[in-house]
Short mmCIF file of the C-alpha atoms (twelve columns), coordinates in Angstrom:
data_MODEL
# 
_entry.id   MODEL 
# 
loop_
_atom_site.group_PDB 
_atom_site.id 
_atom_site.type_symbol 
_atom_site.label_atom_id 
_atom_site.label_alt_id 
_atom_site.label_comp_id 
_atom_site.label_asym_id 
_atom_site.label_seq_id 
_atom_site.Cartn_x 
_atom_site.Cartn_y 
_atom_site.Cartn_z 
_atom_site.pdbx_PDB_model_num 
ATOM 1   C CA . MET A 1   1.743   2.463   -28.105 1 
ATOM 2   C CA . THR A 2   1.204   -0.239  -25.497 1 
ATOM 3   C CA . ASP A 3   -1.646  -0.431  -23.005 1 
ATOM 4   C CA . SER A 4   0.740   0.429   -20.171 1 
ATOM 5   C CA . GLU A 5   1.733   3.644   -21.971 1 
ATOM 6   C CA . ASN A 6   -1.942  4.628   -22.222 1 
ATOM 7   C CA . ILE A 7   -2.574  4.332   -18.475 1 
ATOM 8   C CA . ILE A 8   -3.209  7.676   -16.796 1 
ATOM 9   C CA . ASP A 9   -1.338  8.136   -13.536 1 
ATOM 10  C CA . LYS A 10  -3.862  9.431   -10.981 1 
ATOM 11  C CA . ARG A 11  -1.349  9.862   -8.164  1 
ATOM 12  C CA . GLN A 12  -1.294  13.291  -6.539  1 
ATOM 13  C CA . HIS A 13  2.070   12.893  -4.787  1 
ATOM 14  C CA . PRO A 14  5.412   11.581  -6.069  1 
ATOM 15  C CA . ARG A 15  6.447   8.082   -5.014  1 
ATOM 16  C CA . VAL A 16  9.783   7.111   -3.523  1 
ATOM 17  C CA . ALA A 17  11.101  3.563   -3.798  1 
ATOM 18  C CA . VAL A 18  11.208  2.356   -0.189  1 
ATOM 19  C CA . GLU A 19  11.406  -1.267  0.898   1 
ATOM 20  C CA . THR A 20  10.391  -1.619  4.530   1 
ATOM 21  C CA . ASP A 21  8.331   -4.048  6.595   1 
ATOM 22  C CA . TYR A 22  4.604   -3.569  7.030   1 
ATOM 23  C CA . ARG A 23  1.666   -5.301  8.698   1 
ATOM 24  C CA . LEU A 24  -1.850  -4.662  7.437   1 
ATOM 25  C CA . PHE A 25  -4.877  -5.633  9.512   1 
ATOM 26  C CA . LEU A 26  -7.937  -5.781  7.275   1 
ATOM 27  C CA . ASN A 27  -11.337 -7.433  7.825   1 
ATOM 28  C CA . GLY A 28  -9.993  -9.803  10.482  1 
ATOM 29  C CA . ALA A 29  -6.982  -10.893 8.414   1 
ATOM 30  C CA . GLN A 30  -3.340  -9.903  8.723   1 
ATOM 31  C CA . TYR A 31  -1.124  -9.325  5.677   1 
ATOM 32  C CA . VAL A 32  2.642   -9.043  6.129   1 
ATOM 33  C CA . GLY A 33  5.254   -8.006  3.596   1 
ATOM 34  C CA . LYS A 34  7.409   -5.176  2.290   1 
ATOM 35  C CA . THR A 35  6.497   -1.866  0.720   1 
ATOM 36  C CA . SER A 36  7.815   -1.156  -2.781  1 
ATOM 37  C CA . ASN A 37  7.157   2.580   -2.685  1 
ATOM 38  C CA . ILE A 38  5.732   5.242   -0.398  1 
ATOM 39  C CA . SER A 39  4.315   8.712   -1.062  1 
ATOM 40  C CA . ALA A 40  3.031   11.458  1.219   1 
ATOM 41  C CA . TYR A 41  -0.403  9.837   1.474   1 
ATOM 42  C CA . GLY A 42  -0.042  6.249   0.387   1 
ATOM 43  C CA . ALA A 43  2.067   3.218   -0.385  1 
ATOM 44  C CA . PHE A 44  2.224   0.096   -2.501  1 
ATOM 45  C CA . LEU A 45  2.291   -3.016  -0.344  1 
ATOM 46  C CA . VAL A 46  3.832   -6.111  -1.884  1 
ATOM 47  C CA . VAL A 47  1.625   -8.957  -0.686  1 
ATOM 48  C CA . PRO A 48  2.761   -12.582 -0.997  1 
ATOM 49  C CA . GLU A 49  0.228   -14.961 -2.565  1 
ATOM 50  C CA . PRO A 50  -2.645  -15.496 -2.150  1 
ATOM 51  C CA . GLY A 51  -2.663  -11.732 -1.664  1 
ATOM 52  C CA . ILE A 52  -5.447  -9.285  -1.003  1 
ATOM 53  C CA . PRO A 53  -8.586  -10.103 -2.998  1 
ATOM 54  C CA . PRO A 54  -9.908  -7.362  -5.328  1 
ATOM 55  C CA . SER A 55  -13.210 -7.469  -3.406  1 
ATOM 56  C CA . LEU A 56  -11.441 -5.582  -0.582  1 
ATOM 57  C CA . VAL A 57  -10.910 -2.410  -2.646  1 
ATOM 58  C CA . SER A 58  -12.524 0.516   -0.768  1 
ATOM 59  C CA . GLN A 59  -12.180 -1.307  2.562   1 
ATOM 60  C CA . PHE A 60  -10.373 0.328   5.489   1 
ATOM 61  C CA . GLY A 61  -7.628  -1.247  7.553   1 
ATOM 62  C CA . ASP A 62  -4.898  -0.540  10.066  1 
ATOM 63  C CA . LEU A 63  -1.429  -0.283  8.570   1 
ATOM 64  C CA . HIS A 64  1.750   -0.607  10.635  1 
ATOM 65  C CA . VAL A 65  4.936   0.443   8.810   1 
ATOM 66  C CA . LEU A 66  8.467   0.077   10.172  1 
ATOM 67  C CA . ILE A 67  10.127  3.502   9.864   1 
ATOM 68  C CA . GLU A 68  13.555  4.136   11.359  1 
ATOM 69  C CA . GLY A 69  13.237  1.103   13.623  1 
ATOM 70  C CA . LYS A 70  9.817   2.051   15.024  1 
ATOM 71  C CA . TRP A 71  6.347   0.933   14.028  1 
ATOM 72  C CA . SER A 72  4.183   3.813   12.766  1 
ATOM 73  C CA . HIS A 73  0.434   3.217   12.699  1 
ATOM 74  C CA . TYR A 74  -1.971  4.546   10.063  1 
ATOM 75  C CA . ARG A 75  -5.585  4.082   9.057   1 
ATOM 76  C CA . CYS A 76  -5.712  3.345   5.345   1 
ATOM 77  C CA . GLU A 77  -8.051  2.533   2.491   1 
ATOM 78  C CA . ILE A 78  -7.322  -0.110  -0.140  1 
ATOM 79  C CA . VAL A 79  -7.506  1.755   -3.459  1 
ATOM 80  C CA . TYR A 80  -5.922  -0.754  -5.849  1 
ATOM 81  C CA . VAL A 81  -5.234  -4.482  -5.972  1 
ATOM 82  C CA . GLY A 82  -2.959  -5.793  -8.698  1 
ATOM 83  C CA . LYS A 83  0.643   -5.469  -9.789  1 
ATOM 84  C CA . ASP A 84  2.962   -2.561  -9.115  1 
ATOM 85  C CA . SER A 85  3.494   -0.710  -12.408 1 
ATOM 86  C CA . GLU A 86  7.254   -0.487  -11.890 1 
ATOM 87  C CA . THR A 87  8.198   -3.797  -10.259 1 
ATOM 88  C CA . ALA A 88  5.319   -6.000  -11.506 1 
ATOM 89  C CA . LEU A 89  5.058   -7.441  -7.988  1 
ATOM 90  C CA . PRO A 90  1.557   -8.384  -6.758  1 
ATOM 91  C CA . GLY A 91  0.057   -6.347  -3.962  1 
ATOM 92  C CA . ALA A 92  -2.179  -3.451  -3.069  1 
ATOM 93  C CA . GLY A 93  -2.104  0.310   -3.257  1 
ATOM 94  C CA . VAL A 94  -3.248  1.985   -0.060  1 
ATOM 95  C CA . GLN A 95  -4.218  5.540   0.668   1 
ATOM 96  C CA . ASN A 96  -3.539  6.944   4.095   1 
ATOM 97  C CA . ILE A 97  -6.761  8.580   5.262   1 
ATOM 98  C CA . PHE A 98  -5.046  10.333  8.146   1 
ATOM 99  C CA . ALA A 99  -2.047  12.366  7.045   1 
ATOM 100 C CA . LYS A 100 -0.916  12.412  10.652  1 
ATOM 101 C CA . ARG A 101 0.551   9.305   12.222  1 
ATOM 102 C CA . LEU A 102 -1.659  7.600   14.782  1 
ATOM 103 C CA . GLU A 103 0.134   7.378   18.100  1 
ATOM 104 C CA . SER A 104 0.123   3.984   19.799  1 
# 
């Protein structure tokens, strides 16, 4: 059994593979890229190098996601920095702390 088979999946909601544009504003920096998957309360953000440093886990930011041609705005928490388990792309897992979309 490999290490990846021993990893416990802590997700509470199923993920759906969705590639859409996002902008993340976090600690005065802006990160731009594509999502690789989205769930009811979170997403995995593919972040081009140099990426989001692991020191930003537990930090809160403003996430803008392009959904059906419109930017939706969310407040999120960085919960994971590393590679997506399915695509092996570098990025960050975020948890949406407001289930409801923030109106702009």
